[in-house]
N, C-alpha and C positions, 0 to 999 in steps of 0.2 A: 225759202229757209226762214220764214217767219214774217210777221207784221211788225213794223217799227213802232216805237212809242212816240216818235216825233211826227206823228201823222198830221196834226194841225198845220204844220209848216210845209210838209212835203206831199200830202195826199194829192193835191191838184197835179203836181208834176209826176208823181210815181204811179198813181192809179187813174189818171185822166178823168177826174171828176171835178165839177165846178164847186166852188166854195158855197154856193147857194143851194146845192143839191142836198137831198135827204141822205144820200150816200156819204157825203162829206161829214154831215152832222153826226150820222151814226158811227162812222169810223172814229171821229174825234171823241165821241162819248165813250166808246169802247177803250180807246187808247188811254184816256184819262182815268179809267176805272179799274183796268185789269193789267197785270204784269204778264210777261211771256212765261209759259206757253198758253195760258188761259186767253190772253188777248188774241193771239193768232187763231186759236181754236174757234172763238166766237166770230171773228171776222170772216171765217169761211161760210158762215150762214148768209152773209151778204155777198161776198166775192164769188161764190159758186152758184148763186141763184140765177135762174133763167132771166129774171128781170131784177137787177140789183136795186133799182129805185123802189120797186114795190116791196122788196124784202126790207129795205131800209126804213120805209114808212111804217111797215108793220112793226118792226123793232122799236122805233121811236114812239109809236102809238101805245104799245104795250108798256113801255118803261116810263115815258114822260107824260103822255096824255091820260090814259086810263089808270096808270100806276098799278097795273095788275102784277107787276114784278119789278124787282130791282135788276140791275145789270147782272149781278151774280146769280140771281134766281133764274133769269132768262138763260144764262149759260148752263145752269144745272139742268134745265129742261132740254136744252140742245144736246147736252151730253147723254141724257136719258134716251132721246130719240136715236142718237148715233149708235148707242149700244144695242138698240132694237133692230137696226138694219145692218149690223156687222155680219159679214158672211161667216158661216159655221161649217165645220167639217161634218160630212155625212158619216156618222158612226155605225148606224145599223142599216147598212145597205145590202141588198141581195147580191150575192156573188155573180149571178147571171147579168144583173143590171150593170154592175161595175165592169164586167167584160164587154157589154154592149157599148158603154160609154168609151171605154178604151179603144174599141174598134172604130167607133164613130170618129174619134179625134186622131186616129192613127198614132196613139201613144204619146201625144203631146198636148199641151194646154191649148184649148180652142181659141184663147185670146192672145196669150204670149206667143204661141206657135214657135216654141224653141226648136232649134235644129236637132238637139240631142233627144231622140225619142226614148221614152221609158219602155222597158220590156214589161209585159203583162205580169210576170211573176215578181216584179219589183213593187207590187202593191201601189198602184197610182192613187194619188190623193184626190178624192172627190169632194167638192164643196158646194153647199147651197149658196147661190148668189144672194138671196135674201132668206133669212131664217124662216122656216115654216110656221114657227110660233107667232111671227109678226101678224099673220092674218087671223089669229085667234086672240090677239092681245086686246084686253078690255080698254086699255088706255088709248088705243088707236081708234076705237069706235065710240067712246063715251061722248055724248052730247052732239053727235053728228047727225044731221038730217040730209037724206039723200038729195033732195031737190034744191038744197042751198047752192049746189055747184052751178045751177042755172044762172045765178046772179054774179058769178065770177067769170070775167072775160077769159076766153081760152088764150093760151100762149103757145104759138107754134114757131118752131125754129127749123131752119134748113140745116140739117146735120149731115156732114160728109164723113161717113164712117172710115176709120183707119184700119179696120179689120173686116175680114169676110168670113162669116160663119159657113163652114162647109162640112157636109156629112160625107166622111170618107168610106162609109159602109152603109149603103142605102137601106139595107134590111135590118139595121140595128136601131137604137133609140133615136128619138127626135132631137133636133137641135135645141140649145138653150133659148129661152124667150128673149128676143132682142130688147124688149121694153124693160125687162128686169136688169139687163146689162146696162142699159142707159140710166136706170135709176142708180145703180151702183157707181157708174161713172160720175154722176152728179155728186154723190156722197164721198167718193174716194179720197179727195184731198183732206176733207174733214176727218175721215177715219184714220188717215195717216197721222194727223196731228193729235188725234185722240190717243194713239199709241205713244207719241212723244210725251203727252201729258201724263199718262200712266207711268211711263218710264221715269220721268223726272220726279214725280211724286214718290215713287218707290225708292229712288236713289236718295232723295232727301230724308225719307224715313230711316233708311239703312244707315245714313251718315249720323243721324241723331242718336240712333241706338248704339252705334260703335263708339261715339263720344262718351255716352253715359256709362259704358262698360270698360272704358280704357283705364289702364293702370297708370297711376302717377309715377310709380317706381320705374316701370319700363320706359316711360316717356323721357325720363331724365337720363337714362343710360344710352339710348340710341344715338342722340346727336354726338356724344363723345366718341362713340365707336366710328360713326360716319366721318367725323373730323379726323380721327387718327388714320383711317384708311386713305382719305384724300391726301393727307400730309405725306404718307409713305409712298403712294403711287403717283403723285403729281409729277415727279421728275421723269418717270418712265417714258411717256410720249416724247418728251424733248430729247431724251437720250436716243430713242429709236430714230427720230427725225434726223438728228445730227449724224448718226452712223449711216443711215440710208442715203442721205444726200451726198455722201462721199463714195458711194458705190458707183462704178462706171455707168454712164447713161444708157449704154446698149443693154446692160444687164437689168437695169430698172425697167426699160421698155419691154424686154423679153418677159420679165415677171408680170408686168401689168397686163400684157396680152393674154397670158395663160391664166392669171387670176380672174380676168373678165370672163373667160370661157367657162370657168368653174363656178362663177358667182351664182348663176341662176339655179344650178342644181343644189347649191348649199343654202342659199337664202331666199330663193324665189325672185319674182319680178318686183322691181322697186316702184313701178308705175311709170317709168320712163325707159325708152329703148336705149338711151344714151348714158344712163347712170347705173352703176353696179355697186352693190354692197360687198365689202371685203372684211376680213377678220380685223380685230382690234378697233372696231367702230370707225373704220375708214370707208370712204366712198370714192369711186373712180368714175370720172366722166370721160367718155370716149367719143371721138368724132373723126371725120376724115382729116387728112394731113393739112389741107388748106384752112382748117379751123384753128390751127395752132396759135396764130396771133390773138384770137379771141380768148383762148384758154390762158395765155400769158396775161391778158388784160384782167381776166377774172381773178387770177392768182394775185395780181397787184391790188385789185379792189379789196380782196379779203385781208391782205396785209395792212392796208391803210385803215380799214375799218377796225381791225384789231389794235392798231397803234393809237388812233385818235378817238375812239368811242368805247362805250360800255355795252354796245349792242351784242346780244348773243348770236354770233355768226359762226359758221364753220371756220376752222383755221386752215389756210392754204398751205400745202406742203410741197408739191412738186408739179411742174408742167413741162412735158417734153414731147418731142416728135420721135416716133420709132416706126420704121418701115412706112406703111401707107396710112398711119393713124396718128392722132394727137391724143395725149392723155393729160388729165388734170386730177391730182390726188388731193383729197381734203378730209378733214375729220367730219364725223357725223354729229347730229344733235338729237336730243330726245324730243318726244312729242309727236303729235299728228297735225296734219294740215287743218287749219281752223275751219275750212269748208266742211270737213267731216264732223265737226263738233258744234257748228253754229246752231243747229236746230235745238240742241239740248243745253245751250248756254243761257244763263239768266241775264236779265237786263243789267244787273250790277256787274256781272263778269264782262259784258260787252263794254260797259263804261270804263272799266279798268283797262281793257285792251286798247280802247281809244286813247286814254291818257298815256299809256306806255308807248304806243306808236307815235303819238305826238312828240314825246320826249326823244325817241330814237331818231325821228326825222329831223328834229332840231339839232341833234348831235351830228348827223350827216352833213347838215348845211354849214357846220363850223369847220369842216375839213378844208385845209388850205389847198389851193390850186397850184400844184408844184410840178407840172408836167414839162416845163421848159419848152412849151409849144406855142406857136402863134395862134393856134386854134382854141377858142374859148369852149366850144361845144365839141366834146370828144370823149373817148374812154379814159380810163385811169392812167394809161400810158401815153396819152396824147394822140392815139390812133383813131381809126374809124369806129363809130358807135355801132352797137348791135341793139336793135329794138324791134320787137314783134309787131309794133304798130306801123313800122316803116319797112315794107317788104324788101326794098333795095339794099337795106343795111346788111342783109345776110350774104350778099355776093359783091358788094361794092364798098370801097373805103370812104365812108361818109363822115366828114368832120367839117366844122364851120368856124370861120374866123369870128363871127358875131351872130347875134340873134336874127339880124336882118337876112343873112344868108340862109339860116335855118328856116325862117318863115318862107323864103322863096322856094326852098325845096318842098315844103309842106303843101304849097299851092301850085306847084309846077304842073302844067298841062291838065288842069282840072276844068270842067265845064262850069265856070262860075259866072253868074249874071251880076248886074249892077247891085241888086239888093244883097246878094251874098258878099260882095266886096265891101259893102257898107258895114255889114255885120263883122266881117273879118277885121276891118280897120279898128274896131273897138277893142280887139284883143292884140293884134299884131302891131298896133300903133303905140302900145305901152312897152316901155323898156323894163325888162325883168332882170333880176339878179341871176347870175349863172351859178348854180350850186350843185354839190355832189348829190346824186340821186340814185336810189336803188332801181327805179324805173320798171319794176315788175312785182309790185306788192299785191299779188292776187291771193285768193283763198287757199292755194296750194303752198305758197311760199312763206306763209306765216304759221309757225308751229306753236301749239299750245299744249300744256300738260293737262292732266285729268281734272285739275281745279280751274281750268280756263285761263291760266296765266300764260303769257307769251314765254315760250321756252327756246325759241330760235327763229331767225329769219334766214332763209336759204335762197339759193339760185341767184347769184350776183352777176351773172354773165352780161346783163344789160346795163350794169351800173356805170356811171360816168357823170360828166358835167352837162347839165341841161338847164333850160329856163326854169325858174322856181315853181311855175305852175304845172310842170310836166309830171311830177309825182302824183298830183291830184287827178289830172286828166287820165293818167294811165291806171289809177286805182278804179276809175269808172269804166275803163275800156272793155274789160272782159266780164264784168259783173253788173251790167246795166239793169238786169231784172232781178237782182238779189237785193230787194228793197230794204230789208232790215239792216244789212251790212252797209249799204250806201247811206241811209238816213241816220242810223244810230252810231256809226263808226266813222266812215270816210268824211262825211259832211260835218262831223263834229271836230275833226282834226283841222280841216281847212275851212275857214269862214268866208273866204273871198274866192276869186277866180271864177265867178259865174260866167262872165263873158268868154273867158278862155275855154271853159268847158263846152259851152254851146258851139263855139267855133270848131273845137276839136271833134265833137260829135258829128258835125256836118262834114268836115273834111275827111274823117276816117271812114265815113259811110260811102264815100265816093271812090275809094281805092282799096284793092285787096291788100291785106296785111302780110300774107305769107308768100 
């Protein structure tokens, strides 16, 4: 999802390269010279190379030693090359050849091998893996001497193919050239980022044009209308909630069951098998009956977040058991998961996200612990925690009187040697504050609007009181290879807890989380 601009600090950890290596120097130079997505696009030249050190030395030699090009000029050359190797649609293809290709692949892509086969009369899309014009391009042959390749050591790699090219009709056309597919495979990540680059540039141009043609008169009227609508409609949800909560519980449960069955046909799939969209911007979470205590805890979490913070979170409305199911009703929030938007977000937008998240987490930590429970580490009602990092929390009532008990659970029955215990002591030997924690701030649960601003934080079922480092280690837990998010957002919010993170990475790798 992109290359971070905090590369000088994080490259050795994220990309497994030594600070003395040419790769580290090249990545640092690119990070200091270009913004996203140009930075990410150029780093693919190094990251996707067969030999990253050779590619890095070539880049540094061109830019720093020979000074044949600036970083921006090198990027322009790289973009030019990518456009030359971009696959193109076969427009003027003989009908008989198209039919042979369709028969050869049995109506499905020879690479993706999708299960849904295309019928021949649906006009299958035929694509050149490499454009035919590439082999006649003067820029690709200018100044090249055939025998110079004798002085370049060959690079051979053992490649284990993930696909098997198979001719389903032996008397039809031949299979695609595997070497061409390998070339495309090498360029594919860069080509994807080239699309992002073109999209962001076009979006920026469109935004500039719309601003230049905007009417001042219209702009001054819209906020007043919006404010009037908000003032008129604001009491409606509260009135609805007041009346609904006075409806008998069995009627509410009956309604929830039937609304859930209609939801998919009305609104489609929400992305979760347990979440259903309802009318009036409401969402219903459904689970087996034994999940009811966890729904009650999530409802309480939403209520205390609404009471003590300014965080844009859903408003909890109702949590009940009915028949063999448990239901949790809440309001919806605008926006999309930041994971869907991250690739097209600018560095400035990510900086704003980091600052907003830092403020929200600070607000969470100010929530008072008022569960009247002897257990410090627990959910919002004082009951057992739910955490996807801890598999037993899904079917056991896990709560802890203090951090020592919590640490004992984390290390219970693990094959730890003396060196591991020494490392663990550097984290578990420190007493941490117990603070209110979301505990699942992943890329799906942070919503952003079209401008990249946080519009909501959802999925509070894991929320509760945990050691202060837990939010940080959990933000790493599911996105360890999303380098830009980790380096430019997560690690900018939390400047400490390095030992705690190392220990958590080690412990979580030893046990299944589900």
